[in-house]
C-alpha positions in Angstrom: 3.0 -4.3 -4.2 0.2 -5.3 -1.9 -3.4 -4.1 -2.5 -2.6 -0.7 -1.8 -4.1 2.5 -3.7 -1.8 5.2 -2.9 -2.8 7.9 -0.5 -2.4 10.5 -3.0 -4.7 8.9 -5.4 -7.2 8.0 -2.8 -7.4 11.8 -1.7 -7.3 13.1 -5.1 -10.2 10.6 -6.2 -12.6 11.9 -3.4 -16.1 13.1 -4.5 -18.2 15.4 -2.4 -21.1 18.0 -2.5 -22.9 19.8 0.2 -26.2 21.9 0.4 -24.8 25.3 1.1 -24.2 28.2 -1.4 -25.1 25.7 -4.2 -28.3 25.3 -6.2 -30.5 22.7 -4.5 -32.9 20.6 -6.5 -33.8 17.1 -5.9 -32.3 14.8 -9.0 -34.9 12.4 -10.2 -33.0 9.0 -11.1 -34.0 7.8 -14.5 -36.5 4.8 -14.3 -33.9 2.4 -15.9 -33.7 -1.6 -15.2 -30.2 -2.4 -13.6 -28.6 -5.6 -15.5 -29.2 -8.9 -13.7 -26.0 -11.0 -13.8 -26.9 -14.7 -14.7 -26.9 -17.2 -11.8 -24.6 -20.3 -11.9 -24.1 -22.0 -8.7 -20.7 -23.0 -7.6 -20.2 -25.0 -4.4 -17.0 -24.3 -1.9 -16.7 -26.9 1.1 -14.0 -25.9 3.4 -13.5 -27.1 7.0 -16.8 -28.9 6.9 -18.6 -25.4 5.8 -20.6 -25.5 2.4 -21.1 -22.2 0.6 -22.9 -22.0 -3.0 -21.4 -18.9 -4.7 -23.7 -18.0 -7.3 -21.3 -15.6 -9.3 -18.2 -17.3 -8.9 -18.3 -17.9 -12.9 -17.2 -14.1 -13.2 -13.8 -14.9 -12.6 -13.5 -16.6 -16.5 -12.2 -13.8 -18.0 -9.1 -13.9 -15.7 -8.8 -17.6 -16.1 -9.6 -17.3 -19.8 -12.5 -19.6 -19.5 -15.7 -20.2 -21.4 -17.6 -17.4 -20.1 -15.1 -14.7 -20.7 -17.1 -12.9 -23.2 -20.3 -13.2 -21.1 -18.3 -11.0 -18.3 -17.3 -8.5 -20.6 -20.6 -8.2 -21.7 -22.1 -8.0 -18.1 -19.4 -5.3 -17.3 -20.2 -3.3 -20.3 -24.1 -3.4 -19.4 -23.5 -2.4 -16.0 -21.3 0.9 -17.8 -24.3 1.7 -19.8 -26.5 1.7 -16.9 -24.3 3.8 -15.0 -24.6 6.1 -18.1 -28.2 6.1 -18.1 -28.5 6.8 -14.4 -26.1 9.4 -14.3 -27.2 11.1 -17.8 -28.8 13.8 -16.2 -25.8 15.1 -14.6 -23.4 15.2 -18.2 -23.5 19.0 -18.0 -22.4 19.0 -14.5 -19.7 16.5 -14.9 -18.3 18.6 -17.4 -18.2 21.8 -15.7 -16.7 19.8 -12.5 -14.1 18.6 -15.0 -13.4 21.9 -15.8 -13.3 23.4 -12.4 -11.0 20.8 -11.4 -8.6 21.2 -14.3 -8.7 24.6 -14.0 -6.7 24.5 -10.5 -3.6 22.6 -12.1 -0.5 24.7 -13.2 -0.4 22.8 -16.4 2.9 24.6 -17.3 5.4 23.5 -14.4 8.7 22.2 -13.2 9.6 20.2 -10.1 12.4 21.2 -8.0 15.6 20.0 -9.3 17.3 17.1 -7.4 21.3 17.2 -7.4 23.0 13.9 -7.9 26.6 12.8 -9.2 26.9 16.3 -10.8 23.5 16.6 -12.4 20.6 18.5 -11.5 17.6 16.2 -12.4 13.9 17.4 -12.7 10.6 17.0 -14.8 8.6 19.6 -16.4 4.9 19.4 -17.8 3.4 21.7 -20.8 0.1 23.3 -21.5 -2.4 20.8 -22.6 0.1 17.8 -22.1 -1.0 14.7 -20.1 2.3 13.5 -19.3 6.0 15.1 -18.7 9.4 15.6 -19.7 12.6 14.2 -17.5 15.2 16.3 -18.1 18.7 17.0 -16.6 21.3 20.0 -16.5 25.1 19.5 -15.7 26.6 21.2 -12.9 24.1 24.4 -12.6 20.4 25.0 -13.0 21.7 27.7 -15.5 23.2 25.0 -17.7 21.8 23.8 -21.0 18.8 21.4 -20.7 19.0 17.8 -21.7 15.6 16.1 -22.3 16.0 12.5 -21.2 12.7 11.1 -21.8 10.0 12.9 -23.5 7.1 10.9 -21.7 4.2 12.9 -23.7 5.6 11.7 -27.0 5.9 8.0 -25.9 2.3 7.9 -24.7 0.9 9.4 -27.9 -2.0 7.4 -28.9 -2.1 5.1 -25.7 -4.9 4.6 -23.5 -2.7 3.9 -20.7 0.8 4.8 -20.1 3.4 4.2 -17.0 7.0 4.8 -16.8 9.0 4.0 -13.7 12.3 3.7 -12.1 14.4 6.3 -14.0 18.0 4.9 -13.2 21.0 6.5 -14.6 24.4 4.8 -14.7 27.1 5.7 -12.4 29.3 7.3 -15.4 26.1 9.4 -16.4 26.1 8.1 -20.0 23.0 5.6 -19.8 19.4 5.7 -18.4 17.4 2.4 -17.7 13.5 2.8 -17.2 10.3 0.8 -17.0 7.5 0.9 -19.3 3.9 -0.5 -18.9 1.2 -0.2 -21.3 -1.2 -2.3 -19.9 -1.7 -1.3 -16.2 -0.9 -4.7 -15.0 2.3 -3.2 -13.5 4.4 -5.6 -15.8 7.3 -3.4 -16.8 9.6 -3.9 -19.7 12.8 -2.2 -19.0 14.5 -0.2 -21.7 18.3 1.2 -21.8 18.8 4.3 -23.5 22.4 5.8 -24.6 22.1 9.5 -23.3 25.0 10.5 -25.3 23.8 9.2 -29.0 20.0 9.2 -27.7 19.8 5.7 -29.1 17.3 2.9 -27.3 19.7 0.1 -27.0 18.5 -3.4 -28.3 18.4 -4.5 -24.6 14.8 -5.0 -23.6 13.8 -7.1 -20.4 10.2 -7.8 -20.0 8.0 -8.9 -17.2 9.8 -6.8 -14.4 8.9 -4.7 -11.7 10.5 -1.7 -13.6 13.5 -0.5 -11.5 17.2 -1.5 -12.6 20.1 -1.3 -10.6 23.7 -0.4 -12.1 26.7 -1.9 -11.1 30.0 0.3 -10.5 30.9 -1.1 -14.0 28.3 0.8 -16.2 27.5 -2.6 -17.9 25.7 -4.6 -15.4 22.1 -4.4 -13.8 20.2 -6.2 -11.6 16.3 -6.1 -11.8 13.4 -8.1 -10.2 11.5 -10.4 -12.5 8.0 -11.6 -11.9 5.9 -14.3 -12.4 3.8 -14.0 -15.3 0.7 -15.4 -13.9 0.9 -14.5 -10.0 2.4 -11.5 -10.5 5.0 -12.5 -7.5 8.2 -10.7 -7.6 10.2 -14.2 -7.3 13.6 -13.6 -8.8 16.4 -11.0 -8.8 18.3 -11.5 -12.3 21.5 -10.1 -13.6 21.6 -8.5 -17.0 25.0 -7.8 -18.8 24.4 -5.1 -21.7 24.3 -6.3 -25.3 23.5 -9.9 -24.2 20.3 -11.9 -24.6 17.9 -10.9 -21.8 16.5 -14.5 -21.9 19.6 -15.7 -20.8 20.0 -13.4 -17.8 21.4 -15.2 -14.8 19.4 -15.5 -11.5 21.2 -14.5 -8.6 18.8 -14.9 -6.1 15.3 -17.0 -6.1 12.8 -16.3 -3.4 11.2 -19.9 -2.3 8.6 -18.3 0.2 5.7 -17.0 -1.9 4.4 -14.7 1.1 7.4 -12.5 0.5 7.9 -9.6 -1.6 11.6 -9.0 -3.1 13.4 -6.2 -4.5 16.8 -4.6 -5.5 18.6 -1.2 -4.6 21.9 0.4 -4.2 23.2 2.1 -1.0 23.2 6.2 -1.1 27.0 5.9 -0.9 26.9 3.7 -4.2 29.2 1.0 -2.6 26.5 -2.0 -1.9 23.8 -3.6 -3.9 20.9 -5.1 -1.5 18.5 -7.7 -2.4 15.4 -7.4 0.1 13.3 -9.8 0.9 10.3 -8.9 3.0 7.3 -10.6 4.5 4.8 -8.8 6.9 6.6 -10.2 10.0 10.2 -10.8 8.7 12.9 -9.4 6.7 16.1 -10.7 5.0 18.7 -8.8 3.1 21.6 -9.8 0.8 24.3 -7.9 -0.6 27.5 -7.5 -2.7 29.9 -5.0 -3.3 28.7 -2.7 -6.3 32.5 -2.8 -7.8 32.1 -6.6 -8.0 28.8 -7.6 -9.8 29.9 -11.2 -10.3 30.3 -12.2 -6.7 28.0 -14.3 -5.0 25.3 -12.1 -2.7 25.7 -12.7 1.0 23.1 -12.8 3.5 23.4 -9.5 5.9 21.4 -11.5 8.9 19.2 -14.8 8.0 15.5 -14.1 8.5 13.8 -14.8 11.8 10.2 -15.2 12.4 8.8 -11.9 14.0 12.2 -9.7 13.3 11.8 -7.0 10.6 14.8 -5.1 9.7 16.3 -2.6 7.0 19.9 -1.7 6.6 21.8 1.7 5.3 25.6 2.1 4.9 27.5 4.5 6.1 31.4 5.1 5.2 32.4 3.0 8.4 29.5 0.7 9.6 25.8 -0.2 8.9 22.8 1.1 10.5 20.0 -0.9 11.1 16.3 -0.1 11.9 14.6 -3.2 13.3 12.0 -4.5 15.8 14.0 -7.3 17.2 12.9 -7.1 21.0 11.6 -4.0 19.9 7.9 -3.4 18.9 8.1 0.2 17.9 11.5 -0.6 16.4 14.8 0.9 17.6 18.4 2.0 15.6 21.5 -0.3 15.9 24.8 -0.2 14.4 27.5 -3.2 13.2 30.7 -3.2 11.6 30.8 -3.6 7.7 32.5 -6.9 8.2 30.1 -8.3 10.7 26.8 -8.1 9.7 25.2 -10.9 12.1 22.7 -9.7 14.8 25.2 -11.2 17.3 27.1 -7.9 16.5 24.6 -5.3 16.7 24.9 -2.8 19.1 22.1 -0.4 20.4 22.3 3.4 19.3 18.6 4.6 19.8 16.4 2.5 22.3 12.8 1.2 21.7 10.3 3.6 23.0 6.9 2.7 23.7 5.3 6.0 22.7 7.6 6.4 19.4 7.7 4.4 16.3 10.8 4.7 14.4 9.6 4.2 10.5 13.0 4.7 8.9 16.1 6.7 8.4 18.1 8.8 5.6 21.6 8.5 5.7 24.2 11.4 4.8 28.0 11.5 5.2 28.0 13.5 8.6 24.3 13.2 9.3 21.4 10.8 9.8 17.5 12.0 9.5 15.1 9.7 11.6 11.6 9.6 10.5 9.4 8.9 13.7 6.0 9.2 14.7 4.4 10.2 17.9 0.8 10.3 18.9 -0.3 10.0 15.5 1.9 12.7 14.0 5.1 12.5 11.9 8.5 13.6 13.2 11.9 14.6 11.7 14.9 14.0 13.8 18.4 15.3 12.7 21.6 13.9 14.3 24.9 14.6 13.3 27.1 11.9 13.4 29.0 11.8 16.9 27.4 15.0 17.8 24.1 16.8 18.9 20.6 16.1 17.5 17.4 18.0 17.2 13.8 17.8 16.0 12.4 19.9 13.2 9.4 22.0 14.5 5.9 21.8 12.9 2.9 23.7 14.5 -0.4 22.6 12.8 -2.8 20.2 14.5 -2.8 17.6 11.7 -0.1 17.3 9.0 2.3 15.3 7.1 6.0 15.7 7.2 8.3 13.6 5.4 12.0 13.2 3.9 11.8 14.0 0.2 14.2 13.0 -2.5 17.8 12.9 -0.9 20.1 10.9 -3.3 23.3 12.7 -2.6 25.4 11.3 0.1 27.9 13.9 0.5 25.5 16.9 1.5 24.5 18.5 4.4 21.0 19.8 2.8 18.0 17.8 3.7 15.4 17.9 1.0 11.7 17.3 3.1 8.1 17.9 2.3 5.4 19.4 4.4 1.7 19.4 3.8 -1.7 19.7 5.9 -5.3 19.8 5.0 -5.0 23.5 4.3 -1.4 23.8 3.5 -0.4 22.8 -0.4 2.2 20.6 -0.8 5.8 22.4 0.3 9.4 21.3 -0.6 12.0 22.5 1.6 15.8 22.3 1.8 17.1 22.4 5.4 20.9 22.9 6.2 21.3 20.5 8.7 24.4 22.4 10.1 23.1 26.1 10.4 19.6 24.4 11.3 17.9 26.9 8.5 15.5 25.9 6.2 14.5 27.4 2.7 11.1 27.2 0.9 12.0 25.7 -2.7 8.3 25.3 -3.9 4.7 25.2 -2.8 2.2 23.6 -4.9 0.3 26.6 -6.9 -3.5 26.3 -6.8 -4.4 28.0 -10.0 -7.5 30.6 -9.8 -6.2 31.5 -5.9 -6.4 29.8 -2.6 -6.7 31.5 0.9 -5.6 29.2 3.6 -6.8 31.3 6.4 -10.4 30.5 4.8 -10.4 27.1 5.9 -9.8 25.5 9.4 -8.4 21.8 10.2 -9.1 20.2 13.4 -7.6 16.8 15.0 -10.2 15.0 17.2 -10.1 11.7 19.3 -12.9 9.5 19.1 -13.5 6.7 22.0 -14.1 3.6 20.3 -16.3 0.4 22.0 -13.4 -1.0 23.5 -12.1 2.5 24.9 -9.5 3.0 22.3 -9.0 6.7 21.2 -9.0 7.1 17.5 -7.3 10.1 15.8 -9.6 12.0 13.2 -8.4 14.7 11.1 -10.9 16.8 9.4 -11.0 20.1 7.3 -13.8 22.9 6.4 -14.4 26.2 5.1 -15.0 28.5 8.0 -17.8 30.7 6.5 -19.7 27.6 5.6 -19.8 25.5 8.4 -21.7 25.6 11.5 -21.8 22.9 14.1 -25.3 22.1 14.1 -25.4 19.0 12.1 -26.5 20.8 9.0 -23.3 19.9 7.2 -22.7 16.8 4.7 -19.4 15.1 5.6 -17.4 12.6 3.6 -15.6 10.3 6.0 -12.3 8.6 4.4 -10.1 5.8 5.9 -7.8 2.8 4.7 -6.9 0.7 7.7 -4.6 -1.9 6.5 -0.9 -2.9 5.9 0.3 -0.6 8.8 -0.1 2.2 5.9 -0.6 5.3 7.6 -3.0 7.9 6.1 -1.7 11.4 7.3 -3.6 14.6 6.6 -2.6 16.2 3.4 -3.7 18.9 1.1 -5.7 18.5 -2.1 -7.0 20.9 -4.6 -9.7 18.8 -5.7 -11.1 18.8 -2.0 -12.0 22.6 -2.6 -14.7 21.7 -4.8 -16.0 19.6 -1.6 -15.2 22.4 1.0 -16.4 25.2 -1.0 -19.8 23.9 -1.3 -19.9 23.7 2.3 -18.8 20.0 3.0 -16.5 18.7 5.8 -14.0 16.3 4.8 -12.3 13.6 7.4 -9.9 11.1 7.7 -10.4 8.5 10.4 -6.7 6.9 11.4 -8.4 3.9 12.4 -6.2 0.7 13.4 -4.8 -1.3 10.8 -2.8 1.5 9.9 0.4 2.5 11.7 -0.6 6.2 12.9 -0.2 5.4 16.5 2.7 2.8 16.5 3.2 -0.8 15.7 0.4 -2.0 18.0 -2.0 0.0 15.9 -1.3 -2.0 13.1 -1.2 -5.4 15.0 -4.8 -4.5 16.5 -6.2 -4.3 12.9 -4.7 -7.4 11.1 -5.4 -11.0 11.4 -7.6 -12.1 14.0 -8.1 -8.9 15.0 -9.4 -7.2 11.7 -12.8 -6.4 12.9 -11.2 -3.4 15.0 -10.8 -1.8 11.7 -14.5 -1.8 11.0 -16.0 -0.9 14.2 -13.4 2.0 14.7 -14.9 3.3 11.2 -18.2 3.2 12.2 -17.6 4.7 15.7 -16.0 7.6 14.0 -19.0 8.3 12.0 -21.4 8.2 14.7 -19.3 10.2 17.0 -19.3 13.2 14.0 -22.8 12.7 14.0 -23.3 12.9 17.7 -21.0 16.1 17.7 -23.2 17.7 15.3 -20.5 17.8 12.4 -23.1 16.1 10.3 -26.3 14.3 10.4 -27.8 11.1 9.4 -28.5 11.6 5.9 -25.8 13.5 5.0 -22.9 11.3 5.9 -20.8 9.5 3.3 -17.9 7.0 3.3 -15.3 6.3 1.0 -12.4 4.0 0.6 -10.3 2.3 -2.0 -8.8 -1.2 -2.4 -8.3 -2.7 1.2 -9.9 0.6 2.0 -12.9 -0.8 -0.4 -13.3 -4.0 2.0 -13.8 -1.3 4.8 -16.5 0.1 2.6 -18.2 -3.4 2.2 -17.8 -4.2 6.0 -19.1 -1.3 7.3 -22.4 -1.5 5.2 -23.1 -4.9 6.3 -22.4 -3.9 9.9 -24.3 -0.3 9.7 -25.9 0.1 6.5 -28.2 2.9 7.9 -25.6 5.0 8.9 -24.4 5.9 5.7 -26.5 7.9 3.0 -23.9 7.0 0.3 -20.9 5.1 0.0 -17.8 5.3 -2.6 -16.1 2.0 -3.1 -13.2 2.2 -5.6 -11.5 -1.0 -6.4 -12.8 -2.8 -3.6 -11.1 -6.1 -2.1 -14.5 -7.7 -1.0 -14.2 -11.4 -1.8 -11.8 -12.1 0.9 -12.1 -15.9 1.4 -12.4 -16.9 -2.5 -9.2 -14.8 -3.4 -7.3 -16.2 -0.2 -7.9 -19.4 -1.2 -6.9 -19.2 -4.9 -3.2 -18.9 -5.0 -3.2 -18.6 -8.8 -4.7 -15.1 -8.0 -2.0 -12.3 -8.2 -0.4 -11.5 -5.0 -2.5 -13.9 -2.8 0.5 -15.7 -1.2 1.8 -12.3 -0.4 -1.1 -11.5 1.9 -1.2 -14.5 4.2 0.5 -12.6 7.0 -2.2 -9.3 6.5 -5.5 -11.6 6.4 -4.7 -15.1 7.3 -4.6 -18.2 5.2 -8.3 -19.8 5.1 -6.8 -23.0 4.6 -6.4 -22.9 8.5 -10.0 -23.2 9.8 -10.0 -20.6 12.7 -8.7 -18.1 9.8 -11.3 -19.3 7.4 -14.2 -18.7 10.0 -12.7 -15.4 11.3 -12.4 -14.3 7.6 -15.8 -15.4 6.6 -17.2 -13.6 9.5 -16.5 -10.1 7.9 -15.8 -10.6 4.3 -18.0 -8.4 2.5 -19.0 -10.7 -0.3 -20.0 -13.5 2.3 -22.0 -11.2 4.4 -24.6 -9.4 2.0 -28.2 -10.1 3.5 -31.4 -9.3 2.4 -31.7 -5.9 4.0 -31.5 -2.2 2.9 -28.0 -0.6 1.9 -27.0 3.0 1.1 -26.6 4.5 -2.2 -23.4 3.1 -3.7 -21.0 4.0 -6.7 -18.4 1.0 -7.2 -15.4 1.3 -9.4 -13.2 -1.3 -10.8 -10.4 -1.8 -13.8 -10.7 -4.5 -15.7 -6.7 -5.0 -16.1 -6.4 -4.3 -12.4 -3.4 -6.6 -10.9 -4.1 -5.6 -7.4 -7.6 -6.4 -6.7 -9.3 -8.3 -9.7 -12.1 -6.8 -11.6 -14.3 -10.0 -10.9 -14.5 -9.1 -6.9 -16.5 -5.8 -6.9 -18.4 -7.2 -10.2 -19.6 -10.3 -8.4 -20.2 -8.2 -5.3 -22.5 -5.8 -6.9 -24.3 -8.8 -8.8 -25.0 -10.2 -5.0 -26.2 -7.0 -3.7 -28.5 -6.1 -6.7 -30.1 -9.7 -5.9 -30.4 -9.4 -2.0 -30.7 -5.8 -1.1 -34.5 -4.8 -0.2 -33.9 -1.0 -0.8 -34.5 1.4 -3.8 -31.1 3.2 -3.2 -29.0 3.6 -6.3 -26.2 0.9 -6.8 -23.8 1.7 -9.7 -20.9 -0.1 -11.1 -18.2 1.5 -13.4 -15.2 -0.6 -15.0 -12.6 1.1 -16.9 -12.0 -1.4 -19.7 -8.5 0.1 -20.4 -7.2 0.7 -16.9 -6.3 -1.0 -13.9 -5.8 -0.1 -10.1 -4.6 3.3 -10.0 -7.2 4.2 -13.0 -6.2 6.6 -15.6 -2.4 7.4 -16.4 -2.5 10.8 -17.4 -2.6 13.7 -15.1 -6.0 14.9 -16.5 -7.9 11.9 -17.2 -8.5 10.8 -13.9 -10.2 14.3 -13.4 -13.2 12.6 -15.4 -13.7 10.1 -12.6 -13.6 12.6 -9.9 -16.2 14.5 -11.7 -18.3 11.3 -11.8 -17.9 10.8 -8.0 -18.9 14.5 -7.3 -22.0 14.5 -9.5 -23.1 11.1 -7.8 -22.8 12.5 -4.4 -24.2 16.0 -5.6 -27.2 13.9 -6.7 -27.9 12.8 -3.6 -27.5 15.9 -1.7 -29.6 17.7 -4.3 -27.0 19.8 -5.6 -26.8 20.8 -9.3 -24.0 22.8 -10.0 
């Protein structure tokens, strides 16, 4: 995975407050002394440029160097300092946790998904942190079969993640991956569903996903480099054999590529995917012939991306070949090279083709126009139509659709005022049925809230979309409201408007919540991404600043009440904007921030570095080095005033290593000239995504709320 913190996690970890209908009382920060990190200068010389890094030694825990214990001591000291500074909010944090937890329906069940004769679903129980993975044969009225009791498996563990549930074609075996550390290094296990026995087969250091061949005895999986965590090999395992002797069927030589393995929905083909930011290559075999050599579908070409789905009589290809926003093509099953590809849907300048969901008689295209997601249904050889959505800002996407021979499309819909809704849509008669809508325990009236979509003119004239939401009776457009502005802006990852029950605590205190759909994402098409990466990365940061200033100018908020939040690559955004416009923000939440861009991208031993060259650039190139250095948050900390800040990280983070936010905070402490609050919280048991249980993460949200509440003078 890239340095991406999922949209769902980002939205649910939002912390906010306001000054309306809440008890106002200025919070007095304790007079505590912040930890001062030891200075150990290290010199970096590159392209004739010499830089002294006083805190490079903090990498030692990762490198297992002589200062490993010192960095742990420093992180623990920062945690103690945070506890002291936030000690006056302990009761508030406890009440907020109770409030947030109270909105979750503890005993719940997902909408069943039909596959190969069984209905699969998960269910949760009162007071339990995890879930049961279950199925019923033939009918939702049949007897329940619990395949995996995750609650039981996770007992006594500070972190537990289970991934990649994969049932064999004969429905008798289940493969799944387990990570107990939060480094995303999964061990694959196999369970006999007839006897309940966990087989002796155990495959360590994988991505967690196993793909079954048609023989029910062979699985393919992605093996990781134990140090860099790169996905570098696809291996084949035969049940009952020693995993250490598994055959390597594909070895990726290009360290800038991510690889993975999958199976076509029809079950006929197994695909190996090798993907870089600007190119793709796919290999394939017949799923019924697992001992065959994989054959390339189309050799990789520079600046050509493509993905493949299999129909009964042909392959469909989504590609940007001579099509910046992608187009749809087809090719015969036996002639897969690009010279045989024929165009089905041409490139459109104003529409991004994001993907395709295949069925025996239909295809469903996921598209994006004017920043909004679209679903386009086409009968093979027949007519087509779009699903209709009427809110100004929303998310619509295909859901779980594993069955090939069906005319029912499962899709998901949500907006900033509409809870996540699961629909089944009959593509033949064009009728939809609401299967489930997220329940907000304690009550929620959608009509009490309003969502808007704005367009902000950036400094270069580009129109940047902003989605926002507020509670009608608590908002006046007079600058009196506090506002939290969130964005991500990297990897072409679109941050669509969606609902979060946690945000109600924000809105119900009169706060406005806004998402800036800045360049670096893909909301407005592929060019939107291209204009926010590599040598155009500065657009991401200036877009966000322009959005913040616009919201002040239009009196959605005012200086002194504008807050910013971002995580992972969005944490890079936070670091950049406080260097460029520190006076704009009263407070900033920077979660697992990627802030030491140059040093990280120079060190290929750090996990995932080489995969990122096409996103940020390779600093071994002189031009890329100096451009990256011009915005890297750590490199650009200066002697000046900075806003109030809460920074979070995880000691076992595999995506953005702990030492980046740690050394950033240390440098900020040494350089900043203000008396504003700067706090660092390190989860000593968790990684990039935080706590794994469905309630534990709410404690972090309560902390975030309390931090911003304190800045706004809210005590309840």
